Backbone as CSV, one residue per row, in Angstrom:
resi,resn,N_x,N_y,N_z,CA_x,CA_y,CA_z,C_x,C_y,C_z
1,MET,166.563,73.339,116.985,165.214,72.767,117.059,164.533,72.842,115.695
2,ASP,164.669,73.978,115.034,164.046,74.146,113.724,164.643,73.170,112.716
3,GLY,165.960,73.050,112.719,166.638,72.161,111.783,166.221,70.716,111.992
4,ASN,166.095,70.304,113.257,165.688,68.931,113.544,164.273,68.662,113.045
5,ARG,163.397,69.639,113.215,162.026,69.457,112.770,161.994,69.316,111.249
6,GLN,162.779,70.126,110.551,162.821,70.046,109.085,163.423,68.709,108.648
7,LEU,164.423,68.239,109.378,165.061,66.964,109.052,164.064,65.823,109.232
8,ASP,163.321,65.842,110.328,162.304,64.805,110.551,161.265,64.834,109.445
9,PHE,160.877,66.038,109.029,159.883,66.164,107.965,160.422,65.585,106.663
10,THR,161.665,65.900,106.335,162.274,65.385,105.106,162.367,63.866,105.147
11,LEU,162.758,63.333,106.291,162.902,61.883,106.434,161.547,61.196,106.284
12,SER,160.529,61.716,106.963,159.206,61.100,106.868,158.649,61.252,105.455
13,LEU,158.955,62.364,104.807,158.508,62.560,103.423,159.147,61.507,102.518
14,GLY,160.408,61.216,102.742,161.092,60.182,101.966,160.439,58.816,102.165
15,TYR,160.118,58.489,103.424,159.447,57.216,103.697,158.100,57.148,102.995
16,VAL,157.325,58.237,103.093,155.985,58.261,102.498,156.061,58.120,100.987
17,LEU,156.965,58.868,100.345,157.095,58.796,98.893,157.506,57.392,98.451
18,THR,158.462,56.801,99.164,158.913,55.459,98.808,157.785,54.452,98.958
19,ALA,157.050,54.551,100.067,155.946,53.625,100.303,154.870,53.784,99.222
20,LEU,154.567,55.034,98.859,153.550,55.279,97.832,153.977,54.709,96.488
21,ILE,155.246,54.943,96.123,155.741,54.449,94.827,155.686,52.929,94.783
22,ILE,156.191,52.279,95.837,156.215,50.813,95.848,154.795,50.256,95.873
23,ALA,153.929,50.841,96.706,152.554,50.346,96.795,151.828,50.538,95.467
24,TYR,152.022,51.696,94.847,151.336,51.977,93.578,151.700,50.949,92.511
25,PHE,152.993,50.676,92.365,153.402,49.753,91.315,153.227,48.296,91.724
26,TYR,153.134,48.055,93.043,152.880,46.682,93.485,151.425,46.304,93.188
27,PHE,150.523,47.262,93.365,149.109,46.966,93.178,148.639,47.196,91.742
28,SER,149.440,47.879,90.920,149.032,48.072,89.522,150.208,47.841,88.578
29,PRO,150.737,46.624,88.548,151.919,46.363,87.709,151.607,46.295,86.227
30,THR,150.325,46.091,85.880,149.993,45.937,84.472,149.650,47.270,83.818
31,VAL,149.467,48.309,84.620,149.056,49.595,84.059,150.213,50.249,83.314
32,ILE,151.414,50.138,83.883,152.572,50.830,83.334,153.633,49.798,82.953
33,ASN,154.473,50.166,82.005,155.583,49.322,81.578,156.375,48.825,82.803
34,PRO,156.558,47.502,82.955,157.262,46.967,84.130,158.666,47.540,84.305
35,LEU,159.366,47.768,83.195,160.712,48.327,83.297,160.658,49.710,83.935
36,PHE,159.679,50.508,83.517,159.525,51.854,84.053,159.224,51.806,85.546
37,SER,158.388,50.857,85.957,158.053,50.739,87.367,159.282,50.313,88.173
38,ASP,160.096,49.426,87.601,161.328,49.023,88.288,162.243,50.222,88.493
39,ILE,162.353,51.060,87.470,163.205,52.246,87.572,162.681,53.167,88.676
40,LEU,161.369,53.360,88.728,160.811,54.252,89.746,160.987,53.675,91.146
41,ILE,160.881,52.357,91.287,161.099,51.744,92.602,162.546,51.948,93.034
42,VAL,163.474,51.779,92.100,164.892,52.007,92.415,165.110,53.467,92.826
43,LEU,164.479,54.402,92.105,164.608,55.812,92.458,164.045,56.073,93.850
44,GLY,162.932,55.423,94.179,162.350,55.584,95.508,163.284,55.075,96.593
45,VAL,163.907,53.930,96.338,164.851,53.381,97.314,166.060,54.298,97.461
46,LEU,166.548,54.838,96.337,167.680,55.764,96.407,167.309,57.010,97.194
47,LEU,166.082,57.498,97.010,165.610,58.651,97.767,165.608,58.347,99.261
48,LEU,165.121,57.158,99.610,165.083,56.754,101.012,166.499,56.662,101.578
49,LEU,167.413,56.052,100.815,168.791,55.922,101.281,169.442,57.290,101.454
50,SER,169.175,58.209,100.531,169.761,59.539,100.652,169.217,60.245,101.891
51,CYS,167.932,60.030,102.197,167.366,60.613,103.416,168.074,60.039,104.642
52,LEU,168.341,58.728,104.641,169.001,58.106,105.785,170.446,58.581,105.908
53,ILE,171.114,58.764,104.773,172.515,59.184,104.805,172.640,60.603,105.350
54,PHE,171.738,61.497,104.907,171.839,62.891,105.323,171.219,63.137,106.688
55,ALA,170.610,62.110,107.284,169.926,62.303,108.570,170.897,62.523,109.711
């Protein structure tokens, strides 16, 4: 039960982080170097995929 709760928390944390990263750079693309934002979006997607793989 404890492990499942921690797994759900990790998975939801991955979703939240990915959504925040994508939303942040989607709504402010001119603030930061576009290449840097692309890299961070890719990292967010990789984080989400790793959460799904380990789930």
